[in-house]
C-alpha positions as CSV (number, residue, x, y, z in Angstrom):
1,M,0.0,0.0,0.0
2,P,1.6,3.4,-1.0
3,R,2.4,5.8,1.7
4,P,-0.2,8.6,2.0
5,A,0.6,11.9,0.4
6,L,4.0,10.7,-0.7
7,A,4.0,12.9,-3.8
8,G,3.2,15.9,-1.7
9,S,6.0,15.0,0.7
10,R,8.4,14.7,-2.2
11,H,7.4,18.2,-3.3
12,L,7.9,19.5,0.2
13,L,11.4,17.9,0.2
14,E,12.3,19.5,-3.1
15,N,11.3,23.0,-1.8
16,S,12.9,22.5,1.6
17,A,16.2,21.4,0.1
18,H,16.8,25.0,-1.0
19,W,17.6,26.1,2.5
20,L,21.1,25.0,1.6
21,H,20.8,25.6,-2.1
22,T,21.6,21.9,-2.7
23,D,20.4,19.3,-5.1
24,S,17.3,17.8,-3.7
25,P,17.5,14.0,-3.0
26,A,14.0,13.8,-4.5
27,S,15.1,14.6,-8.0
28,S,18.1,14.0,-10.3
29,R,17.6,17.4,-11.8
30,Q,19.7,20.3,-10.6
31,V,18.2,23.1,-8.6
32,S,16.9,25.9,-10.7
33,P,19.1,29.0,-10.8
34,T,18.1,31.2,-7.9
35,L,18.7,34.9,-7.9
36,S,15.5,34.7,-6.1
37,P,14.2,31.5,-4.4
38,R,12.9,29.0,-6.8
39,R,12.8,31.5,-9.7
40,R,11.7,29.9,-12.9
41,F,12.9,31.1,-16.3
42,P,11.4,30.2,-19.6
43,S,13.7,28.0,-21.6
44,L,13.4,30.1,-24.8
45,P,16.3,31.2,-26.9
46,R,17.0,34.9,-27.0
47,S,16.8,36.7,-30.3
48,P,19.6,39.0,-31.5
49,T,17.3,42.0,-31.1
50,Q,16.8,41.1,-27.4
51,S,20.6,41.1,-26.9
52,A,20.9,44.5,-28.4
53,T,18.2,46.1,-26.2
54,K,19.4,48.9,-24.0
55,F,18.9,48.7,-20.3
56,P,16.7,51.1,-18.4
57,T,18.6,53.6,-16.3
58,T,16.3,53.6,-13.3
59,L,15.0,50.9,-11.0
60,S,11.4,51.7,-11.7
61,S,11.8,51.6,-15.5
62,L,13.9,48.5,-15.2
63,H,11.2,46.9,-13.1
64,E,8.5,47.8,-15.7
65,A,10.7,46.5,-18.6
66,E,11.5,43.2,-17.0
67,N,7.9,42.5,-16.2
68,A,6.4,43.3,-19.6
69,G,4.7,40.2,-20.7
70,A,5.9,38.2,-17.7
71,P,3.5,35.7,-16.2
72,P,1.5,36.9,-13.2
73,Q,3.5,34.8,-10.7
74,E,6.8,36.3,-11.9
75,K,5.4,39.8,-11.7
76,E,4.3,39.2,-8.1
77,A,7.8,38.0,-7.3
78,E,9.3,41.3,-8.4
79,H,7.5,43.1,-5.5
80,A,10.6,42.1,-3.5
81,M,12.6,45.3,-3.3
82,A,15.8,43.5,-2.4
83,R,15.5,41.2,-5.4
84,R,14.9,44.1,-7.8
85,W,17.9,45.9,-6.4
86,I,20.2,42.9,-6.8
87,R,19.0,42.4,-10.4
88,W,19.7,46.1,-11.0
89,M,23.2,45.8,-9.6
90,H,23.9,42.8,-11.8
91,K,22.7,44.5,-14.9
92,R,24.7,47.6,-14.2
93,G,27.9,45.5,-14.0
94,V,28.5,46.2,-10.3
95,K,27.5,42.8,-8.9
96,A,30.7,42.7,-6.9
97,W,29.3,45.5,-4.8
98,V,26.1,43.7,-3.8
99,V,27.5,42.2,-0.6
100,P,29.6,45.2,0.5
101,S,26.6,47.5,-0.1
102,A,24.3,45.2,1.9
103,L,26.8,45.1,4.8
104,L,27.2,48.9,4.7
105,A,23.4,49.4,4.7
106,A,23.0,46.9,7.6
107,T,25.7,48.8,9.6
108,C,24.0,52.1,9.0
109,I,20.7,50.6,10.3
110,K,22.4,49.2,13.4
111,L,23.9,52.6,14.1
112,S,20.5,54.2,13.7
113,I,19.0,51.7,16.1
114,S,21.8,52.6,18.6
115,L,20.7,56.2,18.7
116,G,17.6,55.2,20.6
117,S,17.1,54.6,24.3
118,Y,17.5,51.3,26.2
119,S,15.9,49.8,29.4
120,G,17.5,50.8,32.6
121,R,19.1,54.1,31.3
122,G,19.7,56.4,34.2
123,T,17.9,54.0,36.6
124,P,19.9,52.9,39.6
125,P,20.9,50.6,41.1
126,M,21.2,48.2,38.2
127,F,21.0,50.4,35.1
128,G,19.8,47.7,32.7
129,D,21.5,45.3,30.2
130,Y,23.9,48.0,29.0
131,E,25.4,48.1,32.5
132,A,25.5,44.3,32.7
133,Q,27.6,44.0,29.5
134,R,29.9,46.8,30.5
135,H,30.3,45.4,34.1
136,W,31.4,42.0,32.7
137,M,34.2,43.8,30.8
138,E,35.1,45.6,34.0
139,L,35.4,42.5,36.2
140,T,37.1,40.2,33.6
141,I,40.1,42.6,33.0
142,H,40.7,43.4,36.7
143,L,40.0,40.1,38.5
144,P,41.8,36.7,38.2
145,I,39.9,34.2,36.1
146,R,38.9,32.1,39.1
147,R,36.8,35.0,40.4
148,W,34.9,35.9,37.3
149,Y,31.9,33.7,38.2
150,T,32.0,34.5,42.0
151,Y,32.5,38.3,42.2
152,D,29.6,40.3,43.7
153,L,26.9,38.1,42.2
154,Q,24.1,40.4,43.4
155,Y,25.3,43.1,41.0
156,W,25.1,41.6,37.5
157,G,27.0,38.5,38.4
158,L,28.4,36.8,35.3
159,D,25.9,34.0,34.5
160,Y,26.7,33.1,30.8
161,P,29.1,30.4,29.6
162,P,32.9,31.0,29.3
163,L,33.0,32.2,25.7
164,T,30.9,35.3,26.7
165,A,33.4,35.9,29.5
166,Y,36.3,35.7,27.0
167,V,34.6,38.1,24.6
168,S,33.9,40.5,27.5
169,W,37.5,40.3,28.5
170,L,38.7,41.1,25.0
171,C,36.3,44.0,24.7
172,G,37.4,45.2,28.2
173,V,41.1,45.1,27.2
174,I,40.3,47.4,24.2
175,G,38.0,49.6,26.2
176,H,40.7,50.0,29.0
177,W,43.2,50.9,26.4
178,L,40.9,53.6,24.9
179,D,39.7,55.0,28.3
180,P,40.3,53.3,31.6
181,S,37.4,55.1,33.2
182,W,34.9,53.0,31.2
183,V,35.9,49.8,33.0
184,A,37.4,51.0,36.3
185,L,36.7,48.3,38.8
186,D,33.7,49.2,41.0
187,N,34.2,53.0,40.3
188,S,32.7,52.7,36.8
189,R,29.4,51.3,37.9
190,G,26.5,53.2,36.3
191,I,28.7,55.1,33.9
192,E,26.7,56.3,31.0
193,T,28.9,58.7,29.1
194,E,28.4,59.1,25.4
195,S,31.9,57.9,24.6
196,S,31.4,54.7,26.6
197,K,28.1,54.0,24.9
198,I,29.6,54.5,21.5
199,F,32.3,52.0,22.4
200,M,29.7,49.5,23.7
201,R,27.6,49.8,20.5
202,S,30.7,49.3,18.2
203,T,31.8,46.0,19.9
204,N,28.6,44.2,18.7
205,F,29.4,43.8,15.0
206,A,31.0,40.3,15.0
207,L,29.5,37.3,13.2
208,M,26.3,38.8,11.9
209,T,24.1,36.1,10.4
210,L,20.8,37.7,9.4
211,L,21.7,41.2,8.4
212,F,18.3,42.8,8.3
213,Q,16.2,40.6,10.6
214,P,14.2,43.0,12.8
215,A,14.2,40.8,15.9
216,L,17.9,40.3,16.0
217,L,18.7,43.9,15.1
218,L,16.4,45.3,17.8
219,I,17.6,42.9,20.5
220,D,21.4,43.1,19.8
221,F,21.7,46.7,18.9
222,G,18.8,48.2,20.9
223,H,18.7,46.1,24.0
224,F,22.4,45.5,24.3
225,Q,22.9,41.8,23.7
226,Y,25.4,39.6,21.7
227,N,23.0,36.9,20.4
228,S,24.5,37.3,16.9
229,V,27.7,35.7,18.1
230,M,25.8,32.6,19.4
231,L,23.6,32.4,16.3
232,G,26.7,32.9,14.1
233,F,28.5,29.9,15.5
234,A,25.3,27.8,15.2
235,L,25.0,28.9,11.6
236,L,28.6,27.9,11.0
237,A,27.9,24.5,12.5
238,I,24.9,23.9,10.2
239,N,27.1,25.0,7.3
240,F,29.8,22.6,8.2
241,F,27.3,19.8,8.5
242,A,26.1,20.6,5.0
243,W,29.7,20.3,3.8
244,E,30.1,16.9,5.6
245,Q,32.6,18.4,8.0
246,D,30.9,17.1,11.1
247,L,33.8,17.5,13.5
248,A,34.2,21.2,12.6
249,G,30.4,21.5,12.9
250,A,30.5,20.0,16.4
251,I,33.3,22.4,17.5
252,C,31.3,25.4,16.2
253,F,28.2,24.2,18.1
254,V,30.2,23.9,21.3
255,L,31.4,27.4,20.8
256,S,27.8,28.6,20.3
257,L,26.9,26.8,23.5
258,G,30.0,28.2,25.2
259,F,28.8,31.7,24.4
260,K,25.3,31.4,25.6
261,Q,23.5,28.5,27.2
262,M,20.4,29.2,25.1
263,A,22.1,27.3,22.3
264,L,21.0,24.2,24.2
265,Y,17.7,24.8,22.4
266,Y,19.4,23.3,19.3
267,A,21.2,20.5,21.1
268,P,18.5,17.8,20.6
269,A,18.2,18.4,16.9
270,I,22.0,18.5,16.3
271,G,22.6,15.6,18.6
272,G,19.8,13.6,16.9
273,Y,21.2,14.4,13.5
274,L,24.8,13.3,14.3
275,L,23.6,10.2,16.1
276,A,21.4,9.3,13.1
277,K,24.3,9.8,10.8
278,C,26.5,7.5,12.8
279,L,23.7,4.9,12.7
280,Y,23.2,5.4,9.0
281,L,26.9,4.8,8.2
282,G,26.9,1.4,9.9
283,V,28.9,-0.2,12.7
284,L,32.4,0.5,11.3
285,N,32.2,3.9,9.7
286,G,29.5,5.1,12.1
287,G,31.4,3.9,15.1
288,K,34.5,5.8,14.0
289,L,32.5,9.0,13.5
290,F,30.9,8.6,16.9
291,L,34.2,8.2,18.7
292,R,35.7,11.2,16.8
293,L,32.6,13.4,17.6
294,A,32.7,12.4,21.3
295,L,36.5,13.2,21.6
296,V,36.2,16.5,19.8
297,T,33.2,17.6,21.7
298,S,34.6,16.6,25.0
299,L,37.9,18.4,24.4
300,S,36.1,21.5,23.2
301,F,34.0,21.6,26.4
302,I,37.0,21.0,28.6
303,V,39.0,23.8,27.0
304,L,36.1,26.2,27.4
305,F,34.8,25.3,30.8
306,L,37.7,23.9,32.9
307,P,38.9,27.2,34.3
308,F,35.4,28.0,35.6
309,L,33.9,24.8,36.9
310,P,31.3,24.8,38.2
311,P,29.9,27.9,36.4
312,R,26.6,29.5,37.6
313,I,24.8,29.7,34.3
314,F,21.2,28.3,34.9
315,P,18.8,30.8,36.5
316,F,16.6,28.3,38.3
317,A,16.3,30.7,41.3
318,R,14.3,33.2,39.2
319,G,11.2,31.0,39.0
320,L,9.1,29.7,36.1
321,F,9.0,33.1,34.3
322,E,9.6,36.8,35.0
323,D,8.2,39.1,32.4
324,K,5.2,38.4,30.1
325,V,6.6,36.0,27.5
326,A,4.6,34.6,24.6
327,N,5.0,30.9,25.7
328,F,2.9,28.2,27.2
329,W,3.5,29.0,30.9
330,C,2.8,32.7,30.7
331,A,-0.3,32.3,28.4
332,S,-1.8,29.5,30.5
333,N,-1.0,31.4,33.8
334,V,-3.9,33.8,32.9
335,V,-6.3,30.9,33.8
336,F,-4.1,28.6,36.0
337,K,-1.8,30.3,38.4
338,W,1.2,27.9,38.2
339,K,3.3,29.6,40.9
340,V,0.4,29.3,43.4
341,W,-0.5,25.7,42.8
342,A,2.9,24.1,42.2
343,S,6.4,24.3,43.8
344,S,9.4,25.5,41.9
345,A,11.0,22.0,42.0
346,F,7.8,20.4,40.5
347,L,7.6,23.1,37.7
348,I,11.3,22.4,36.8
349,K,10.5,18.7,36.3
350,L,7.2,19.4,34.5
351,S,8.8,21.9,32.1
352,A,11.6,19.4,31.4
353,V,9.1,16.7,30.5
354,L,7.0,18.9,28.3
355,T,10.1,20.3,26.5
356,A,11.3,16.7,25.8
357,V,8.0,15.6,24.5
358,G,8.0,18.7,22.3
359,F,11.3,18.0,20.5
360,L,11.3,14.2,20.4
361,P,9.2,13.7,17.3
362,N,11.7,15.1,14.8
363,V,14.6,13.5,16.7
364,L,12.9,10.1,16.3
365,V,12.3,10.8,12.7
366,F,16.1,11.2,12.2
367,L,16.8,7.9,13.9
368,R,14.0,6.0,12.1
369,I,15.1,7.2,8.6
370,A,18.8,6.3,9.4
371,W,17.9,2.9,10.7
372,Q,15.5,2.1,7.9
373,T,17.9,3.2,5.2
374,Q,20.8,1.3,6.7
375,L,18.7,-1.9,6.8
376,S,17.6,-1.5,3.1
377,Q,21.0,-0.5,1.7
378,G,23.6,-1.8,4.0
379,A,27.2,-1.3,2.8
380,K,25.9,0.2,-0.5
381,A,24.5,3.3,1.3
382,P,26.2,6.5,0.0
383,S,28.3,8.3,2.6
384,H,26.2,11.5,2.3
385,T,23.1,11.0,4.5
386,P,19.7,11.7,3.1
387,I,18.5,13.4,6.3
388,L,20.2,16.7,5.9
389,P,17.1,18.5,4.5
390,L,15.3,17.6,7.7
391,L,17.8,19.4,9.9
392,P,16.2,22.9,9.8
393,Y,12.8,21.5,10.7
394,A,14.4,19.6,13.6
395,L,16.1,22.7,14.7
396,L,12.9,24.6,14.5
397,T,10.9,22.0,16.4
398,S,13.6,21.7,19.1
399,S,14.2,25.4,19.7
400,M,10.4,26.2,19.6
401,S,9.8,23.5,22.2
402,F,12.3,25.0,24.5
403,F,10.8,28.5,24.0
404,L,7.3,27.3,24.6
405,F,7.8,24.9,27.5
406,S,11.2,25.3,29.2
407,F,11.9,27.0,32.5
408,Q,12.7,30.7,32.8
409,V,12.3,31.9,29.1
410,H,13.1,35.4,28.1
411,E,11.5,37.3,25.2
412,K,14.7,37.4,23.3
413,T,15.0,33.6,23.1
414,I,12.5,33.6,20.3
415,L,15.6,34.4,18.2
416,L,16.7,30.8,18.3
417,P,13.6,29.4,16.5
418,L,13.8,32.3,14.0
419,L,17.2,31.1,12.7
420,P,16.1,27.8,11.2
421,I,12.7,29.2,10.0
422,T,14.5,32.1,8.3
423,L,16.8,29.6,6.5
424,L,13.8,27.9,5.2
425,L,12.1,31.2,4.3
426,S,15.2,32.3,2.3
427,G,14.9,29.5,-0.1
428,A,11.1,29.2,-0.5
429,P,8.9,30.5,-3.3
430,M,7.0,33.7,-2.4
431,D,3.6,31.9,-2.9
432,S,4.5,28.9,-0.8
433,T,3.3,28.0,2.7
434,I,6.9,27.9,3.9
435,F,7.4,31.5,2.9
436,G,4.1,32.4,4.6
437,W,4.9,30.6,7.8
438,G,8.4,32.0,7.8
439,V,7.5,35.7,7.5
440,L,4.5,35.3,9.9
441,A,6.8,33.8,12.6
442,N,9.3,36.6,12.1
443,N,6.7,39.4,12.3
444,V,4.9,37.9,15.3
445,A,8.3,37.4,17.0
446,V,9.0,41.1,16.8
447,F,5.5,41.9,17.9
448,S,5.8,39.6,20.9
449,M,8.8,41.6,22.1
450,W,6.9,44.9,21.9
451,P,6.5,45.3,25.7
452,L,10.3,44.9,26.1
453,L,11.1,47.2,23.1
454,K,8.6,49.8,24.5
455,R,10.5,49.9,27.8
456,D,13.7,50.3,25.8
457,G,12.2,53.3,24.0
458,L,12.6,51.6,20.6
459,G,9.2,52.3,19.2
460,V,10.3,54.1,16.0
461,Q,13.0,51.4,15.3
462,Y,10.4,48.7,15.8
463,I,8.0,50.1,13.2
464,A,10.7,51.1,10.7
465,L,12.5,47.8,10.7
466,L,9.3,45.8,10.3
467,I,8.3,47.9,7.3
468,L,11.8,47.7,5.8
469,W,12.2,44.0,6.2
470,N,8.8,43.1,4.8
471,R,9.3,45.5,2.0
472,L,12.7,44.0,1.1
473,L,11.1,40.6,0.9
474,G,8.1,41.9,-1.1
475,Y,5.8,40.2,1.4
476,N,2.1,40.7,1.2
477,P,-0.2,38.2,3.0
478,L,-2.8,38.8,0.3
479,R,-0.5,37.2,-2.3
480,L,-0.2,33.9,-0.3
481,P,-2.3,31.0,-1.6
482,S,-5.9,32.3,-1.6
483,R,-7.9,31.3,1.5
484,S,-5.2,29.0,2.7
485,F,-4.8,28.5,6.4
486,V,-1.6,30.4,6.7
487,Q,-3.1,33.4,4.7
488,L,-6.2,33.5,6.9
489,L,-4.2,33.1,10.1
490,S,-1.8,35.9,9.0
491,L,-4.6,38.3,8.2
492,A,-6.3,37.6,11.6
493,V,-3.1,37.9,13.6
494,Y,-2.0,41.2,11.9
495,A,-5.5,42.7,12.4
496,A,-5.4,41.7,16.1
497,G,-1.8,43.0,16.6
498,L,-2.7,46.3,14.9
499,G,-5.8,46.6,16.9
500,L,-3.9,46.1,20.1
501,H,-1.4,48.8,19.2
502,V,-4.2,51.3,18.4
503,L,-5.9,50.4,21.7
504,E,-2.7,50.9,23.6
505,L,-2.1,54.3,21.9
506,L,-5.6,55.6,22.7
507,M,-6.1,54.5,26.3
508,L,-4.3,53.5,29.5
509,P,-4.7,50.1,31.0
510,P,-7.1,49.9,34.0
511,A,-5.5,50.4,37.4
512,R,-6.6,46.9,38.4
513,Y,-4.9,45.3,35.4
514,P,-1.7,47.3,34.7
515,D,-0.3,44.5,32.6
516,L,-3.4,44.1,30.4
517,F,-1.8,45.0,27.1
518,A,1.2,42.8,27.7
519,V,-1.0,39.9,28.5
520,L,-3.1,40.5,25.4
521,N,0.1,40.5,23.4
522,V,1.0,37.1,24.9
523,L,-2.4,35.7,24.0
524,I,-2.1,36.9,20.4
525,S,1.5,35.7,19.9
526,T,1.5,32.3,21.8
527,P,-1.0,30.5,19.5
528,V,1.0,31.5,16.5
529,F,4.2,30.0,18.0
530,V,2.3,26.9,19.0
531,L,1.1,26.5,15.4
532,V,4.6,27.1,14.0
533,W,5.9,24.3,16.4
534,L,3.1,21.9,15.2
535,W,3.8,22.9,11.6
536,S,7.5,22.0,11.9
537,I,6.6,18.6,13.3
538,K,4.1,18.0,10.5
539,C,6.7,19.0,7.9
540,G,9.3,16.8,9.5
541,V,7.0,13.8,9.4
542,E,5.9,14.4,5.8
543,M,9.5,14.8,4.7
544,S,10.4,11.5,6.5
545,W,8.0,9.7,4.2
546,A,9.7,11.3,1.1
547,V,13.2,10.6,2.4
548,G,12.2,7.0,3.4
549,G,10.8,6.4,0.0
550,L,13.9,7.7,-1.7
551,G,16.1,5.5,0.5
552,N,14.2,2.4,-0.6
553,A,14.4,3.6,-4.2
554,V,18.2,3.9,-4.1
555,S,18.5,0.2,-3.3
556,R,16.4,-0.8,-6.3
557,P,18.0,-1.4,-9.7
558,H,15.9,1.2,-11.6
559,R,16.8,4.9,-11.9
560,S,16.9,6.8,-8.6
561,S,17.9,10.2,-7.4
562,L,21.6,9.3,-7.5
563,V,21.4,8.5,-11.2
564,G,21.9,11.3,-13.7
565,D,19.7,12.1,-16.7
566,D,21.9,10.0,-19.0
567,E,21.1,6.9,-16.9
568,K,24.7,6.7,-15.6
569,P,25.4,6.7,-11.9
570,V,26.6,10.0,-10.6
571,S,30.1,9.9,-9.3
572,A,30.7,9.6,-5.6
573,G,32.2,13.1,-5.4
574,K,29.1,14.6,-7.0
575,A,26.8,12.5,-4.8
576,R,28.6,14.0,-1.8
577,S,28.6,17.5,-3.0
578,V,26.5,19.5,-0.6
579,S,27.2,23.2,-0.8
580,S,27.5,25.8,1.9
581,I,24.8,28.3,2.3
582,G,26.7,31.3,0.9
583,S,29.0,29.8,-1.8
584,A,26.4,27.5,-3.3
585,Q,24.0,30.3,-3.8
586,G,26.6,32.1,-5.9
587,R,27.5,29.1,-7.9
588,R,24.0,28.0,-8.7
589,R,22.6,31.3,-9.8
590,A,22.0,31.7,-13.5
591,P,24.9,33.4,-15.3
592,F,24.4,36.9,-16.5
593,V,24.9,37.3,-20.3
594,D,24.7,40.8,-21.7
595,G,23.0,41.8,-18.5
596,E,20.3,39.2,-18.7
597,E,19.9,36.0,-16.7
598,K,20.6,33.0,-18.9
599,P,18.2,30.2,-18.0
600,N,19.6,26.8,-17.1
601,V,17.5,24.7,-19.4
602,D,18.2,21.5,-17.4
603,S,16.8,23.0,-14.3
604,V,13.5,24.3,-15.7
605,Q,10.8,21.9,-14.6
606,S,8.3,20.9,-17.1
């Protein structure tokens, strides 16, 4: 009996494979050239007159000329301002400046955000997150390493893993060289001079992963955080896994975890992926990989954590939650007062159980596929595992489970689920459900942080970045599949969010319920995050059917995804070639000939 919806699952796998811009295991055809995700070009020869056509000199005229006679779907795709700008840069012969220009624009935006206020400004005795980051620089350059995690814990005690401490030390050394008063031990507490703030803002530019993502920009450059470093290491780990460099990927993930313990949100997915790969490779090769991973991971942890053991990095003393966060605990607390009816010890255990139940489905999917494929193929199994396209869904499921159900969640931890869903979003067609879910999750994530951003005085930056990011993507919920669930949900959520903002602007909350607007924000945002979590599980299960079917097909004598169009087996090197996120995108784009994109006929689907 055929598996249900196998054809649809294969289609999902083909679309999802573009998060790495790789060849999908579901097809022997190459990925279509993507200046924009999944852009299709007609495989028609260009006439001599077309080659001689002069190019428009403005973006608007170029846009009109390009879309003359184009199919409706292609016209809609050109609503993405970023895509139009990239095409214009290519056609003007300055494509080498695309990345530098984007970096420069992102830097200008970050500096603009930094002109705003921040929580705790001029508010003794703690002075907010700005003072926390500055204080860690102060103590790491003046105290011996053994005292970093024990010095005056009541005043912004260092409670992040060692890599954060090392970065604070490095920034502190530079700051002390520039002006010792910025980091004078104890005497600099509460310092808020303009020069010290400029220095603090400028130390936050390392390892940017998602240049214009509103949530990351607002938290790191408005709220004084360094999440981009943690996410950057996580992204490097994913990239190394895609290149089959599993040991380097494991080291990068340890570095991510060594910077902030929130990277644990990814641990079940990454651990499940690596364990499944060891299982897939069999007893001999898989056993060797397992031992190497265990050795490299252990040594990395020892090097990072040995000088600080045991570090104080898990805030169990703070209780189940502090501020109003759009997760299960805070939303359900409106009806059931958890802190009244349950002890802290019981809530820690319950949150651990719910979190584990939340991330287990996609981890088990990894193991099932690996075991099933190993049984069906044995020693003939290719060294490149077929489970890589499932990794972003597993990362999304795992991180969203932690955000929804784990103990002591902060608003900013929504950044972790946003990384994998933004990877999926970046390679999805604009009219697909993946694109719709990805943009919805990002927009609601920024909305869910509004109470925090309001306290920081970042209202203007909040509105401007949301508009800019959606405009760059060319996003419009009305262009999603008509009357689809994700379209209707998006319209309802945006209407509710806009209504709440208008209500908050026109009236004050009643004295009896001072947190009314924050609670309403939670009640709007939490259902969306729950649905994103369920959607990621659904996609993982559907893709497992497709990958499982492909694994069985490979062991059969007839043509499979590892056989080329000429019916000859693809070489081992080609079968293993999984490209990195950045470099593959550049290699797989259609070449520009005379300023026009030349279609790759082999990649155009019939």
